[in-house]
C-alpha positions as CSV (number, residue, x, y, z in Angstrom):
1,M,12.6,-23.7,3.1
2,K,9.4,-22.2,3.2
3,K,7.8,-21.9,-0.5
4,V,5.5,-19.3,-1.3
5,D,2.8,-19.6,-3.6
6,A,2.1,-16.0,-5.6
7,R,1.1,-17.2,-8.8
8,E,-2.5,-16.8,-8.5
9,V,-2.6,-13.2,-7.3
10,E,-2.4,-9.6,-8.3
11,C,0.3,-6.8,-7.9
12,P,1.3,-5.7,-5.4
13,M,0.2,-9.1,-3.7
14,P,3.5,-10.9,-4.4
15,V,5.5,-8.4,-3.2
16,I,3.6,-8.0,0.3
17,M,3.4,-11.8,1.0
18,A,7.2,-11.8,0.6
19,K,7.6,-8.9,2.9
20,R,6.1,-10.8,5.6
21,V,7.6,-13.8,5.0
22,I,10.6,-11.2,5.9
23,N,8.9,-9.7,8.9
24,E,8.4,-13.5,10.1
25,G,12.1,-13.5,10.4
26,E,13.0,-16.1,7.5
27,E,16.3,-15.7,6.1
28,E,16.0,-18.3,3.2
29,F,12.8,-18.6,1.3
30,S,11.1,-18.6,-2.4
31,V,8.2,-17.3,-4.2
32,L,6.5,-18.6,-6.7
33,V,4.9,-15.9,-9.5
34,A,3.6,-16.1,-12.7
35,E,4.7,-13.2,-14.2
36,Q,8.1,-11.3,-15.2
37,I,7.1,-8.0,-13.6
38,A,6.4,-10.0,-10.2
39,V,9.8,-11.4,-10.7
40,D,11.2,-7.5,-11.3
41,N,9.1,-6.5,-8.4
42,L,10.1,-9.1,-6.0
43,N,14.0,-8.1,-7.0
44,K,13.2,-4.7,-6.3
45,M,12.0,-5.0,-2.7
46,A,15.1,-7.8,-1.9
47,D,17.8,-5.6,-2.8
48,Q,15.9,-2.6,-0.3
49,M,15.2,-5.8,2.4
50,N,19.0,-7.0,2.3
51,Y,18.2,-9.8,0.3
52,K,20.3,-11.6,-2.7
53,T,17.9,-13.2,-5.0
54,S,18.4,-15.9,-7.9
55,V,15.3,-16.9,-10.3
56,E,14.6,-20.0,-11.8
57,E,12.3,-20.0,-15.1
58,K,10.3,-23.6,-14.3
59,S,8.0,-22.9,-17.4
60,Q,6.6,-19.7,-19.5
61,N,4.2,-18.6,-16.6
62,E,6.0,-19.6,-13.9
63,F,8.8,-18.5,-11.7
64,E,10.6,-19.4,-8.7
65,V,12.4,-16.4,-6.9
66,K,14.8,-17.3,-4.4
67,F,15.5,-15.3,-1.3
68,V,18.8,-15.6,0.9
69,K,19.4,-12.8,3.3
70,S,22.9,-10.9,2.9
71,K,25.3,-10.8,5.2
72,S,26.8,-7.0,4.0
73,E,25.6,-4.1,5.5
74,S,22.0,-3.4,5.0
75,N,20.7,-1.8,2.0
76,K,17.4,-1.5,3.5
77,K,16.3,2.6,3.5
78,E,14.6,3.5,6.9
79,S,12.5,6.8,7.2
80,S,11.3,8.7,9.5
81,E,10.4,11.6,8.1
82,N,6.9,12.4,9.0
83,Y,4.4,12.3,5.7
84,I,0.6,12.3,5.2
85,V,-1.2,10.6,1.9
86,V,-3.6,12.6,0.0
87,F,-6.5,11.2,-1.9
88,D,-8.5,13.8,-3.7
89,A,-10.5,10.8,-6.1
90,D,-12.0,7.1,-5.6
91,K,-9.2,5.8,-8.3
92,I,-6.0,6.4,-9.8
93,G,-5.7,8.4,-13.2
94,E,-8.0,8.9,-15.8
95,G,-8.3,5.1,-17.4
96,E,-10.7,2.4,-17.5
97,E,-13.0,3.5,-14.5
98,N,-12.8,-0.2,-12.4
99,F,-9.0,-0.7,-13.2
100,S,-8.4,2.7,-12.0
101,K,-10.6,2.1,-9.0
102,K,-8.7,-1.6,-8.1
103,L,-5.3,0.8,-8.9
104,I,-6.3,2.6,-6.0
105,E,-7.5,-0.4,-3.4
106,S,-3.9,-1.5,-4.4
107,F,-2.4,1.5,-3.6
108,I,-3.7,1.5,-0.3
109,V,-3.2,-2.2,0.6
110,A,0.3,-1.4,0.0
111,L,0.0,1.7,2.0
112,T,-0.5,-0.6,4.9
113,E,2.5,-2.8,4.2
114,Q,4.4,-0.2,5.2
115,E,7.0,0.0,7.5
116,N,6.8,3.9,8.4
117,Y,2.8,4.7,8.1
118,P,1.8,7.7,7.4
119,D,0.7,10.4,10.4
120,Y,-2.5,11.3,8.2
121,V,-5.0,9.7,5.3
122,I,-6.6,12.6,4.4
123,C,-9.5,12.2,1.7
124,Y,-11.5,15.2,0.4
125,N,-13.5,15.6,-2.9
126,K,-14.7,12.2,-4.3
127,G,-11.8,10.9,-2.0
128,V,-14.5,10.4,1.0
129,Y,-16.1,7.3,-1.1
130,L,-12.8,5.3,0.3
131,T,-13.9,6.2,3.8
132,T,-17.4,5.4,3.4
133,E,-18.9,3.5,0.2
134,R,-16.2,1.2,-0.6
135,E,-16.0,-1.6,2.1
136,N,-11.9,-2.9,1.1
137,T,-10.5,0.9,1.7
138,V,-12.4,1.4,4.8
139,N,-11.1,-2.0,6.1
140,D,-7.6,-1.3,5.0
141,F,-8.1,2.6,6.5
142,K,-9.0,0.7,9.7
143,K,-5.7,-1.2,9.7
144,L,-3.4,1.8,9.2
145,E,-5.7,3.7,12.0
146,E,-5.0,0.8,14.0
147,G,-1.5,1.0,13.7
148,G,-1.5,5.2,14.8
149,V,-2.3,7.3,11.6
150,K,-5.4,9.7,11.4
151,I,-7.9,9.2,9.0
152,L,-9.7,12.5,8.1
153,S,-12.4,13.3,5.8
154,C,-13.8,16.8,4.4
155,G,-17.2,17.2,6.0
156,L,-18.2,19.7,3.5
157,C,-17.0,16.6,0.1
158,L,-19.2,14.5,2.9
159,D,-22.2,16.6,2.8
160,N,-21.6,17.5,-0.9
161,Y,-21.8,13.5,-2.0
162,N,-24.8,13.1,0.9
163,L,-21.9,10.9,2.8
164,K,-21.8,12.4,6.0
165,D,-24.0,9.6,8.0
166,K,-21.9,7.0,6.1
167,L,-18.2,7.5,7.6
168,K,-16.9,4.4,8.3
169,V,-14.0,5.4,9.5
170,G,-11.8,7.9,11.0
171,S,-13.1,11.6,11.8
172,I,-14.5,14.7,10.0
173,T,-12.0,17.6,9.1
174,N,-12.3,20.9,7.4
175,M,-9.5,22.7,4.7
176,Y,-8.3,25.1,6.9
177,E,-7.3,21.4,8.8
178,I,-6.1,20.1,5.4
179,V,-3.9,23.1,4.2
180,G,-2.3,22.8,8.1
181,L,-1.3,19.5,7.3
182,M,-0.3,19.7,3.8
183,S,1.6,22.9,4.6
184,T,4.2,21.2,7.2
185,H,4.2,17.6,5.9
186,K,5.3,15.6,2.9
187,V,2.5,14.9,0.9
188,V,2.1,11.5,-1.5
189,R,-0.7,11.5,-4.1
190,P,-1.3,8.6,-5.7
């Protein structure tokens, strides 16, 4: 049985690592994690992917989550709905600055692991830093772009922050196009 060691990685990586194993076709495997919250997140994902789980607490900071493909009808929710993701900041929320920036990177990594990619990723205001200055997010956006996602950054915003010459992924757009896209698609905001 394949065993994935996710004890040293932060959320959402244990879930992403398990999902990659599922995508490889494994019907039985286990994931080692160091926190109860990781166990809970793996259990939720397993249910969505039609897997049964059992958990063994090996020590206070080590859990083994065993996955077995369910033989019953799939619980997996397929979504064919078109949607866009809009970033108007280079962080999530108003918490501690570095943590808030780390959260947005986690959100974008998780976005790259979805089966149903958005049609567009739109960045405006300080969100344009994600397509210019932040290497981690630029690389993840390039992965999305390779998957057919159109990455758009507001030209006025790039000008305002003196970033127009630093655009590393996607193309430049304007508020007219952004409003049009937001009025015709489901909008997801982190």
